[in-house]
C-alpha positions as CSV (number, residue, x, y, z in Angstrom):
1,M,127.9,128.6,58.8
2,F,126.3,125.0,58.0
3,S,127.7,123.4,61.2
4,T,126.7,126.4,63.2
5,L,123.3,126.0,62.2
6,I,123.0,122.3,62.6
7,Y,124.4,123.0,66.3
8,S,121.9,125.5,66.9
9,F,119.1,123.5,65.5
10,L,120.5,120.5,68.0
11,Y,120.9,122.7,70.7
12,F,117.2,124.0,70.8
13,L,115.7,120.4,70.0
14,P,113.5,119.5,72.8
15,I,114.3,116.1,74.3
16,S,111.7,114.3,76.4
17,P,113.0,113.6,79.7
18,I,111.4,110.1,79.4
19,L,113.8,109.4,76.5
20,T,117.0,110.5,78.3
21,I,116.4,108.6,81.4
22,A,117.1,105.0,80.9
23,A,115.7,102.1,83.7
24,P,117.6,100.0,85.1
25,Q,118.7,97.1,83.0
26,T,118.3,94.6,85.5
27,E,114.8,95.5,86.3
28,I,113.5,95.2,82.4
29,S,115.2,91.9,82.2
30,T,113.6,90.7,85.4
31,I,110.0,91.7,84.3
32,A,110.8,90.2,80.8
33,T,111.9,87.1,82.0
34,T,110.1,86.0,85.0
35,A,107.5,83.4,84.7
36,P,104.5,83.5,87.2
37,T,104.8,81.2,89.9
38,S,101.1,80.4,90.6
39,T,97.8,80.9,88.8
40,I,95.3,83.1,90.8
41,P,91.8,82.4,89.7
42,P,89.5,85.3,88.1
43,V,87.5,87.0,90.8
44,T,84.0,86.7,90.2
45,E,82.6,88.6,93.4
46,T,83.1,91.7,95.0
47,T,82.8,93.0,98.7
48,S,79.7,94.8,99.9
49,A,81.8,98.1,99.6
50,T,82.2,97.8,96.0
51,T,78.8,96.6,95.1
52,A,77.3,99.9,94.0
53,S,79.8,99.8,91.2
54,S,78.7,96.9,89.7
55,A,75.4,95.9,89.5
56,T,75.4,92.7,88.5
57,T,78.4,91.2,90.6
58,A,77.8,88.5,93.5
59,T,78.8,89.9,96.8
60,D,80.0,88.5,99.8
61,S,79.8,84.7,98.9
62,T,82.0,81.9,97.5
63,T,81.0,80.7,94.0
64,Q,80.7,77.3,95.1
65,A,77.4,75.6,96.7
66,S,78.8,76.1,100.1
67,G,77.0,79.2,101.0
68,G,76.9,82.8,100.4
69,S,74.6,85.4,99.4
70,F,74.2,87.6,96.1
71,S,72.9,90.9,95.2
72,N,71.7,92.7,92.4
73,V,71.7,89.5,90.3
74,K,69.6,88.8,86.9
75,V,66.6,86.7,87.2
76,T,64.6,85.1,84.3
77,N,62.0,83.0,83.8
78,Y,61.8,79.3,82.2
79,S,59.7,76.2,81.6
80,P,61.0,73.7,84.1
81,G,60.8,70.0,83.3
82,T,63.2,67.2,84.2
83,G,66.1,69.4,85.9
84,S,70.0,68.6,86.2
85,C,69.4,67.2,89.5
86,G,67.1,64.4,88.2
87,S,63.6,65.7,89.4
88,T,60.7,67.0,87.3
89,S,59.4,70.3,88.1
90,T,56.2,72.1,87.0
91,E,55.6,76.0,86.4
92,S,54.1,76.1,89.6
93,D,56.7,74.5,91.7
94,M,58.9,76.8,94.0
95,V,62.2,75.7,92.4
96,V,65.3,77.3,90.7
97,A,68.1,76.8,88.4
98,L,71.5,78.6,89.0
99,S,74.3,79.4,87.2
100,S,77.2,76.9,86.7
101,N,79.6,78.5,89.8
102,Q,76.5,78.2,92.0
103,F,75.2,75.1,90.8
104,A,78.8,73.4,91.3
105,N,78.4,70.1,89.6
106,K,75.0,69.4,91.2
107,A,76.6,70.2,94.8
108,S,73.7,72.5,95.0
109,C,70.9,70.1,94.3
110,G,68.3,70.0,96.8
111,K,69.6,73.2,98.7
112,T,67.0,76.0,99.5
113,I,67.8,79.7,98.5
114,T,65.8,82.9,99.9
115,I,65.2,85.2,96.9
116,T,64.4,88.9,97.8
117,N,63.0,91.3,95.5
118,G,62.2,94.8,97.5
119,N,59.5,93.6,100.1
120,I,58.9,90.5,98.2
121,V,60.8,87.1,99.9
122,K,60.5,83.6,98.5
123,Q,62.1,80.4,99.2
124,A,62.9,77.8,96.4
125,T,64.6,74.6,96.0
126,V,67.7,74.2,93.7
127,V,66.8,71.5,90.8
128,D,68.3,72.5,87.7
129,L,71.7,74.3,86.2
130,C,71.0,77.6,84.1
131,P,73.9,77.5,81.9
132,G,73.2,80.9,80.0
133,C,72.9,82.6,83.4
134,P,75.5,85.2,84.5
135,D,77.5,84.3,87.6
136,G,74.8,84.4,90.6
137,G,71.8,84.5,88.1
138,L,69.0,82.6,88.6
139,D,66.1,81.1,86.3
140,V,62.7,80.5,87.9
141,P,59.4,79.0,86.7
142,K,56.7,81.4,85.7
143,Q,54.5,81.3,89.0
144,L,57.8,82.1,91.1
145,Y,58.8,84.9,88.7
146,T,55.4,86.5,88.7
147,D,55.3,86.0,92.6
148,L,58.8,87.8,93.1
149,G,57.4,91.0,91.0
150,G,58.7,90.1,87.6
151,T,56.6,90.9,84.5
152,D,56.6,89.6,80.9
153,A,57.2,92.9,79.4
154,A,60.5,93.5,81.7
155,G,61.6,89.9,80.4
156,S,63.9,89.8,83.9
157,F,64.6,91.8,86.9
158,L,67.6,92.4,89.6
159,A,67.1,90.5,93.0
160,S,69.2,89.4,95.8
161,W,69.4,85.6,97.1
162,K,71.1,83.6,99.5
163,F,71.7,79.7,100.4
164,D,69.5,78.6,103.4
165,N,71.5,75.6,104.0
């Protein structure tokens, strides 16, 4: 009677199909032991088709000083002085500090960019590095920040920009 009861219990015991199907051993060992043959750098930009899903992502660009355009990036203001490019700037100068990827170890020094915030379009010259800026982000002096529509209360705004040269 006891053996019949155990048999009946085992007979009705549900068994997951995942547990009953074994994966081929060669595939598992290949996955577990194959080392990558190259290193792929992290992606820091998206195409314009995916821009809507990420409001602070650089688009249609390279991450170096060679050119590109950036959409929906954070713009903040700072007090300039002697910048990483070696020039001294004031609050009223049309200058900009770039995030480290776009600054590219001074390769962007002296380049001009066009910044667009809605209907407002301004040009500025790259004179400094902004180590705290997100990828594509900009730091601009007070006058340019205000000219672009920024307010002290907001602290930052989103804009688009591109390298001119």
